[in-house]
C-alpha positions as CSV (number, residue, x, y, z in Angstrom):
1,M,27.1,1.8,-0.1
2,R,26.5,5.1,1.6
3,R,28.0,5.8,5.0
4,T,24.9,7.3,6.7
5,K,21.2,6.8,6.3
6,P,19.6,9.9,4.7
7,E,17.3,12.0,6.8
8,P,13.7,11.3,5.9
9,R,12.0,14.1,4.0
10,V,9.4,16.2,5.9
11,V,6.1,15.7,4.1
12,N,3.2,18.1,4.9
13,P,-0.3,16.6,5.2
14,D,-2.8,17.5,2.4
15,V,-4.9,20.7,2.6
16,R,-8.4,19.3,2.6
17,Y,-8.2,16.3,5.0
18,S,-4.9,17.1,6.9
19,S,-4.0,13.4,6.5
20,M,-0.6,11.9,5.7
21,P,-2.0,8.8,4.0
22,V,-3.9,11.0,1.6
23,T,-0.7,12.9,0.8
24,F,1.2,9.7,0.3
25,F,-1.5,8.5,-2.1
26,I,-1.4,11.8,-4.0
27,H,2.4,11.4,-4.4
28,R,2.0,7.8,-5.6
29,I,-0.7,8.7,-8.1
30,M,1.3,11.7,-9.5
31,K,2.9,11.1,-12.9
32,R,5.3,13.5,-14.7
33,G,5.1,16.0,-11.9
34,K,1.4,16.7,-12.4
35,K,0.5,17.1,-8.7
36,S,-2.7,19.1,-9.3
37,V,-4.1,16.3,-11.5
38,A,-3.2,13.6,-8.9
39,T,-4.7,15.8,-6.1
40,H,-7.9,16.1,-8.1
41,I,-8.1,12.4,-8.7
42,M,-7.5,11.6,-5.0
43,Y,-10.2,14.1,-3.8
44,D,-12.6,12.6,-6.3
45,V,-11.8,9.2,-4.8
46,M,-12.5,10.5,-1.3
47,D,-15.8,12.1,-2.4
48,I,-16.9,8.7,-4.0
49,I,-16.0,6.8,-0.8
50,K,-17.9,9.3,1.4
51,E,-20.9,9.1,-1.0
52,K,-21.0,5.3,-1.0
53,T,-20.3,4.6,2.7
54,G,-21.5,7.8,4.5
55,K,-18.4,7.4,6.7
56,N,-15.3,9.6,7.1
57,P,-13.3,8.7,4.0
58,V,-9.9,9.1,5.8
59,E,-10.9,6.4,8.3
60,V,-12.0,4.1,5.5
61,L,-8.6,4.7,3.7
62,E,-6.7,4.0,6.9
63,T,-8.7,0.8,7.5
64,A,-8.0,-0.3,3.9
65,L,-4.2,0.3,4.4
66,K,-4.2,-1.6,7.7
67,N,-6.0,-4.5,6.1
68,V,-3.7,-4.7,3.1
69,G,-0.4,-4.2,4.8
70,P,1.5,-7.5,5.3
71,Q,2.9,-8.7,8.6
72,M,5.5,-10.9,7.1
73,E,7.3,-11.1,3.8
74,V,10.1,-13.2,2.3
75,R,13.5,-11.7,1.5
76,P,16.2,-13.6,-0.4
77,R,19.3,-14.5,1.6
78,R,22.4,-16.2,0.1
79,V,24.0,-18.9,2.2
80,G,26.7,-21.1,0.8
81,G,25.9,-20.8,-2.9
82,A,22.1,-21.3,-2.4
83,T,19.6,-18.5,-2.2
84,Y,16.9,-19.0,0.4
85,Q,13.6,-17.1,0.7
86,V,13.8,-16.1,4.4
87,P,10.5,-14.9,6.1
88,M,10.9,-11.6,7.9
89,E,8.7,-9.1,9.7
90,V,7.8,-6.0,7.7
91,P,8.6,-2.6,9.2
92,S,5.6,-0.2,9.5
93,S,6.9,2.2,6.9
94,R,7.4,-0.6,4.3
95,K,4.0,-2.1,5.3
96,M,2.3,1.2,4.4
97,T,4.3,1.5,1.2
98,L,3.5,-2.0,0.1
99,A,-0.2,-1.6,0.9
100,M,-0.4,1.6,-1.2
101,R,1.5,0.0,-4.1
102,W,-0.8,-3.1,-4.1
103,I,-4.0,-1.0,-3.9
104,L,-2.9,1.3,-6.8
105,D,-1.7,-1.7,-8.9
106,S,-5.0,-3.5,-8.3
107,A,-7.0,-0.4,-9.2
108,T,-5.0,0.0,-12.4
109,G,-5.8,-3.6,-13.4
110,R,-9.6,-3.2,-12.8
111,T,-12.1,-2.5,-15.6
112,G,-14.1,0.6,-15.1
113,N,-14.8,4.2,-16.2
114,S,-12.4,6.6,-14.5
115,Y,-9.3,5.9,-12.5
116,A,-11.0,7.6,-9.5
117,E,-13.9,5.1,-9.6
118,K,-11.6,2.1,-9.9
119,L,-9.4,3.3,-7.1
120,S,-12.3,4.1,-4.8
121,A,-13.8,0.6,-5.5
122,E,-10.5,-1.0,-4.6
123,I,-10.1,1.0,-1.4
124,L,-13.7,0.0,-0.4
125,E,-13.0,-3.6,-1.1
126,A,-9.7,-3.5,0.9
127,A,-11.5,-1.9,3.8
128,N,-13.9,-4.8,3.7
129,N,-11.0,-7.3,3.6
130,T,-11.8,-8.4,0.0
131,G,-10.3,-7.5,-3.4
132,A,-7.1,-8.1,-5.3
133,A,-4.9,-6.1,-2.9
134,V,-6.0,-8.3,0.0
135,R,-5.4,-11.4,-2.1
136,K,-1.8,-10.1,-2.7
137,R,-1.3,-9.8,1.1
138,E,-2.6,-13.4,1.6
139,E,-0.3,-14.6,-1.1
140,T,2.7,-12.9,0.6
141,H,1.7,-14.4,4.0
142,K,1.4,-17.9,2.4
143,M,4.8,-17.5,0.9
144,A,6.3,-16.6,4.3
145,E,4.5,-19.5,6.0
146,A,5.8,-22.0,3.3
147,N,9.4,-20.8,3.9
148,R,9.2,-20.8,7.7
149,A,11.8,-23.6,7.8
150,F,14.4,-21.0,6.7
151,S,13.5,-18.4,9.4
152,H,16.8,-19.3,11.3
153,F,18.7,-17.5,8.4
154,R,17.3,-14.1,9.5
155,M,19.6,-11.2,8.7
């Protein structure tokens, strides 16, 4: 295990929206170092959101992330030869990471024309508290509630 925690990398906000969540999404969409392709996809997503809602797409994206991010999750904890699923509060950075991961995974699983359309539809559903990503959050909360008896094993 490393002695010190590494310093977090400084990430610059994207050019068009000056928004960190948009930058994080671009980085998550990117495959094989093709950042320009990922940027193009994300900007298409934002254009579709603006066209469908008429609202600021950054605000819609932030609402979706807030709605999907879990408050509690279960982490395995080994005690006396048995492994318990211990419910724990989720730190804000992990909350955002999980929300992005679930939205992107749900968008990938959708049927549709382009990835930009699938992702924009998933973000819009998440902003309205519906969709597969929100179901994933509910599932995680249900799991934490079911294992509440083991909460005294917190790390």
